[in-house]
N, C-alpha and C positions, 0 to 999 in steps of 0.2 A: 499410571503407568500401564502400559499391556502386560500378557502374560509373561512372566519371568523366563521360562522355557519356551524359549522361540525355535519354530522349525520354518524352514524357506517357503516363502509363498509359491504360487505356481510359477513365477518368474524367477524364483530361485533367490529373491531377495529377503533378508532379515529386516525386522524394523529397525529405524535409524536410531543407534544409542552412541552417545559420545562417552568416552570414558578417559580421565586423564589425571595425573596427579603431581605433585611436587613435594621433595624430600625436605623435611625441617632439621636442616643444618647448616647454620652460620648465617642466618638471617636472609630475608628476601631482597634483592636488587632489581634495578630496572630491567636487566636481562630477563628475570622470571617474569615481569609485569609484562613487557612487550612482546616476550617470546612465548608466552603461556597464558598468563591470567586474563589479559585483555583480550585473546582470543577465546578463551573459556566464556567471558562473558559474551561477546558477540554470538557466539554458537547458542546462547540460551535463548532457544525461540521455539514456536509451536512445530518447527520441522524436525528437530531432534528432543529426545529423551536425554537428559545430561547427569552424568554421575561425576562429581570430583571427589578427591581424595587427598589427603595428606598421607605420604606414605611413608610413616614411622618405622614400619619395619624395615625399609630399604636403607633407612639411616643409622642403624645399628648393625650394618656391614662392616663398619669401623667404629672404634670405641667413642661412645657417647656419655657424657656426665647424665645420670639419670634426670638429676632436676632441672638441667639446662634443657634435656630434651623434651621435658613438659611446657616447659616456656616457649622453645622453639615450634614446637606442634601447634599450640595455642597462636603464634606469631603468623604461622603461615594462613591458618583458618582466618585470623583478622585481616590478613591481606587479600584473602578471596572476599569476604564480605565487604570490606572496606572499598574493593575494586568494583563490586556490582555483581556479585554472585548473590543470588537470592535464593534463602534456603527453602521457599515456598515453591520454586519453579525447579531448583536443581537438587539432587541429594549432595550433601556435603557431609563426609566425616573422615575420620582417620582410620587407617589402615587396619590397625591392630584391634580394633572392636568388632571387625569382622572375621571371625576366624575361618572362616571359608577361604579367603585368600592363601594362608598358610597349607591348608589343606589341599587346595588344587594346585597348588606351588609343588608340593610332593608328588603328585600324579604326574606333574609335567617334568620333573626332574628324572621321571623314569621312561618319559618319551623323548624328551631330549638328548641328541648326541653330543658325546664330548668333542667331537671335531668340530659342531657349531660353536660351543662354547670358546673354543681355542681360536676362533676367528673374531670374537668381539674385541673391538679396536679399545672401548673404554676400559675394559679391565687392563689391559696391556698399559693404557696410559695412567692409570690410577695405581696400578700395582708396580710398575717400573722393574727396576732391578731387585725389588723387595719382592717378588711374586711367591717364593716359598715359605713366606711369614704373614701374608695376608690371612683374611678369614676365608674359609669353605663359602660363607655367604657372599663375599663380594665377587667370586668367581662364578656361583651359581644363580645371583640376583636375577639375570636377564629372564629365567625360567619362571620366577616369581612375578617378574613384570608382565610376563606373557599370561600369568594366572588373572592378575589384577585386571586385564583387559579382557580376556574371554570368561571371567566368571559372572561376567553381565552380558554376554554375548554382544560386546561392543562392536560396531561397524566402522566408527571412525574414532581417530585418536589423534588430536591436535598436539604435536610435538616439535620440537626444535631440530634443525637439521641433523644435528650430532646425535640425536636418539633414533633417527629413520633405522639405523642398523637394528635396533631392538624390535620395532616393529615389524621389519621383515621376518626377524626370527619369529614373531608372535604367529605370523602368517605360514613360517614352515612346520611351529609346534602343532598348530589348528590342522592344518592338511596332513600330516602325519597320523594324529591321532583319528581323524576322520577315517584315513585309508586303513591304518591298522584295525579300527575297530568296525570298519564297514558301517559307519555311522556319519551322516550329513549331520553333524550336531553343531560345531563350532563354526561361526562364521570367519571368513579371510577379511579381517580389518583393514581399512585404508588408512596411510598417515595423513593427516592435514598440515601441510608445510606451504606456508604462503603469507605475503607480505614481505615489507622492505626491511624488518629488522629482525629476522628469525634468529640470528646471532650476533648480539651485543658485546662490542668489544672494549676493550680498557680503554679507560678515557688519557692514560697516560702512555700507553702502548698499542697502537691499532693493530698489531698482528696477534695480540692475545685476547683471548675471551674473558669478558667481563667476570670476575670471581667473588665469591663469597670470602675466600681466604686469601685473597692478594694483601702484598705487603705494606700498603697504604691505602689509607681511606680514601685518597683524592683519586683511587683508580676507578671507583666504582659510585654509582648513586644506589645508595641504599633507603628502599621503600620507606623507612622510619626517618629520615633526612626532613629535616624542615625546609621552609621557603629559602632561608639565608643559605642553608649548606647547600641547596640544590643549585641556587644561582652562582656562588662562588665555585663549585666544582665545575660547573660548564665554562664559566668564565676564563677557568684557569687550565681547562682541558688542552692537551699536546695539540697544535695544529703543525703547518708549516707555513713559509714566508709568501707563498702563492696566491693570487685570489683564487675565487670559484670558477671554473670552467663554464662553457656555455652546455656541455652533455655529459653524461656520466663516463662517457670514453675518457674523458680529460682527468678521470680521477684515479686511472689505474696507476698503480705506484705510489698513492697517497692514502695508506691504510688510515689514519687518522681523521682525515677529511671527509673519506667516505663513510665512516662510522657515525660522524655527526649529522651527515646528511639524511643517513637511514634512521638515526633517531628522530629527527625533524620530522622527517616522512610517517612515520609510525604514529609518534605522538599527535600530528595533525590529521591523520587519516588521507594522507596523499600517497602518490607514488614518489620514489626518489626522483623520477624523470622530471616531474611537475615541480619539484624542491629547486631541483638545479637549474630549471628554467627561470624560476622566480628569483633566484639570487646569482645568476649569471653575472661573472666579472665582479661580484661584491667581496670586500675585503673581511677577516676576522672580526674585526672590530664593529662591523654590522651584523654579521651573521650569529656569532656568537651570543650578543645581548639578546637578540631575537629568539635564539633557542631556549636561554635562560629564561626568559619571559613564559615562553610556550610550557616549557616543563614545569615550572612554579604553578602557572594556571592548571596543568593537567594532573600533577602529583601531590602538591602540597594538600588538598584537601584529602585525598587518600592517607597519606601520613597522618593527618588529625582524627581522621577516624579510625583508623587502626589505633592510634593512641587510645582512643574511647573504649574499643572494646577490650584493649589490653588493660583496661582499668575495670574491668568486670569479667573476669576469669568464668566466673560462673556461668555467665550468659553464652559463652563460647561452649563450655562443655556441654550445656544444654542443648544446643545447636546441633552439636556434633554426634551427641547422644541420640537425637531424633533422627540424624542421618544414618546413623549406623543402623538405627532400627529398620528402617525404609531400604537400606541396602541388603539388610540380610534377608528381607523378603524378597529380593530378585536374587540374591545369591544361593539361599539354603536349597530352592527346589533346582537350580542348574547342578549344583552341586551333586545332590541326590541322583540326579540323572546320570551325571558322569560315574557315580561309583555303581550305578546298577550297569551301564554299558561296560565297564573295565571288569565288572563280575564280582566286584566287594559287597559281602553281606551287610547289611544296612539294619 
């Protein structure tokens, strides 16, 4: 790794460092894989330093059973590893093992403006009419998310489209900190939002996002599903009576059809345009079995490998502990410098 405390080069550029994380609540779905983990694996290259996290501190913004949280944390870690995250190439750890996240989160609570928080649409969606009774953590967690990213001077953040607003907030916080303290210290990170399936939808209702907490298990593909379940769910996925059109334009108003095309494209590393061209005029009796076969081929080995890791929790814990030590080696000097900039005795 390069020096943790980065300063811009003569061209004003920081070392390319990726940070992203997944919350351990409710189990991993196909949406987590295609929208996040698959891209994490793809960015694991000499071009970037990659830091990936299980953000367990974010999970407790709503009530979590303590024993279930530990299992869920290991399951997300197992999903990373089974999908191809190499702990010798990337830093992989769980957030709570690196106390600097919470410490920088408090500094950013004092930088972030309440008006910025009030514009966060995800809080409004999650709190709903019950906003007076949710935890302060749920309201303030975007500033902790900013700390997660900036604690590593990350320059690139692979996220789903629904998280873009939080990365924009991170940029605002970095910019305000740099301006207030007259220090060109935190980089303005870039969201990495690309690919055909950045928002995987419900298999029973294409207008709703695939969720870990949906009422029916048939709505989603769990990353722990075996080959039979994966095939069954895709073959029974909701569609419409029309054949596939020749262009993506023809899928307007057909959310279930568009969702399945996008999933096929993401699993096969093609564009949605290429998939619709290949299957133009095909009925669902041809397309859904092809999608099921592709999904089984790509996902069943991950499910099997996840199960192997979950049978050896001590190995998962060892990998996370090693990653946490490497993460702290980057995070500690950056936090120390932040304290110095702010004027805190250390």
